[in-house]
Structure formats: structure tokens, C-alpha cells
C-alpha positions as CSV (number, residue, x, y, z in Angstrom):
1,M,106.4,106.0,135.1
2,A,105.0,103.4,132.7
3,Q,102.3,104.4,130.4
4,Y,99.7,101.9,129.3
5,G,97.2,102.1,126.4
6,T,96.1,100.4,123.3
7,E,97.3,100.7,119.8
8,T,95.1,100.8,116.7
9,D,95.6,97.9,114.4
10,F,96.6,99.3,111.1
11,R,95.8,96.0,109.3
12,I,92.6,95.4,107.3
13,A,91.5,91.8,107.8
14,P,94.3,90.8,110.2
15,E,93.5,87.1,109.6
16,L,94.8,87.6,106.0
17,S,98.1,89.0,107.1
18,F,101.4,87.0,107.5
19,T,103.8,88.0,110.3
20,L,107.2,86.7,111.5
21,P,109.2,87.3,114.7
22,A,112.3,89.4,114.1
23,N,115.4,90.9,115.8
24,L,115.7,94.7,115.7
25,T,118.9,96.6,115.9
26,D,119.6,98.5,119.1
27,T,119.1,102.1,118.2
28,G,118.0,103.2,121.7
29,A,114.8,104.6,120.1
30,T,111.2,103.6,120.1
31,I,110.0,102.6,116.6
32,K,106.3,103.2,115.8
33,A,103.9,100.5,114.5
34,G,103.8,100.5,110.7
35,T,107.4,101.6,110.2
36,P,109.2,99.9,107.3
37,V,112.0,97.6,108.5
38,G,114.6,95.5,106.7
39,G,118.2,94.8,106.2
40,A,120.8,92.9,104.2
41,D,119.8,89.4,105.6
42,N,116.5,88.0,104.3
43,L,114.1,87.5,107.2
44,L,112.3,84.7,105.4
45,L,115.5,82.7,105.0
46,N,117.4,83.7,108.2
47,A,115.6,83.6,111.5
48,D,118.6,85.5,113.1
49,A,118.4,88.4,110.6
50,E,118.7,91.7,112.3
51,L,116.4,94.4,111.0
52,A,116.4,98.2,111.3
53,V,114.3,101.1,109.9
54,T,114.7,101.2,106.1
55,T,113.6,103.6,103.4
56,D,114.8,101.6,100.3
57,A,114.7,98.3,98.5
58,T,116.1,96.4,101.5
59,T,112.7,96.8,103.2
60,Q,111.2,93.4,104.2
61,G,108.1,94.3,106.1
62,L,106.3,96.7,108.5
63,L,106.7,96.7,112.3
64,L,103.4,95.4,113.7
65,H,103.6,97.0,117.1
66,T,105.4,100.1,118.5
67,T,108.7,98.7,119.9
68,D,111.5,100.1,122.2
69,T,114.8,99.0,120.7
70,K,116.9,99.9,123.7
71,G,119.2,96.9,124.3
72,G,117.9,95.2,121.1
73,A,114.4,93.9,120.7
74,F,112.3,91.1,119.4
75,A,109.4,92.3,117.3
76,T,106.7,91.1,115.0
77,V,107.0,92.1,111.3
78,M,104.2,92.0,108.8
79,T,105.3,90.7,105.4
80,E,102.0,90.1,103.7
81,G,98.5,91.6,104.0
82,F,96.4,94.7,103.7
83,V,97.3,98.1,105.4
84,N,95.0,101.0,106.1
85,L,97.3,104.0,105.8
86,N,94.8,106.2,107.7
87,R,95.4,104.2,110.8
88,L,99.2,105.0,110.8
89,S,100.5,108.2,112.5
90,E,101.4,111.0,110.1
91,D,105.1,110.6,110.5
92,V,104.9,106.8,109.7
93,Q,102.6,107.5,106.7
94,A,105.4,109.7,105.3
95,L,107.8,106.8,105.4
96,I,105.5,104.7,103.1
97,T,106.9,106.0,99.8
98,D,106.6,104.4,96.4
99,D,110.0,102.8,96.9
100,I,108.6,101.1,100.1
101,K,105.5,100.0,98.3
102,T,107.6,98.5,95.5
103,A,109.8,96.6,98.0
104,L,106.7,95.1,99.6
105,P,104.7,93.6,96.7
106,K,102.7,91.3,99.0
107,I,101.3,94.2,101.1
108,T,98.4,96.2,99.7
109,F,98.2,99.8,100.9
110,L,94.7,101.4,101.1
111,K,93.2,104.6,102.6
112,R,90.0,103.4,104.2
């Protein structure tokens, strides 16, 4: 049975964020909003770049909405803006390491 609900927007001042559509790799899993994603191809230069969950310097942005990747998926990726870490689930917060913050210089992380 389908479940419906609303997601908390983890952005501070959404109007100041920049997002792009992206292709996500089919992992058969649901990826939560705020999860770092990236890959070998640059999303800014290649509209067909395929992204996956990342934990290193290949990170290119944060997934804006929780997304089911079964069969591959299109998603929105935030590449610039302000993020309230307190609005992310604890497991996603744990993914936002210093390496991720370094890989995303145009995203400011706050705890508000």
C-alpha cells in the first residue's frame, strides 16, 4: 500500500539554492533526502551524468527529495545553497563528513 506524507525541506532560504535534474543509478534502494550524490561525470557539464551515493571527493550535490531508485530514477540535486543539518535524518547527517563539505564548497552547512 502506498504511503503519503510530506518531507521537511532541509534547505534554509530555498530561493537561494541551485538545483539540477539528474539520473540516479539503479540500486533498488530508496535514497533519503540530503544524501550526498556524485560520480565520475560532471553533472554541470553532462546532462546525462549518472549519479550514485558518494562519500568522497566525487560528490557533486545533495539529493533534494527522498527517491526510489528501483529501475533507475530522475531526481533533483542541490549544488548550491544553505542546508540546516538539524532537518536531516540522523543517518543522513552521519554521511555529511568533512570530506563531503570540502567537495561541496558552494553549500553552507548550518545547525539551526
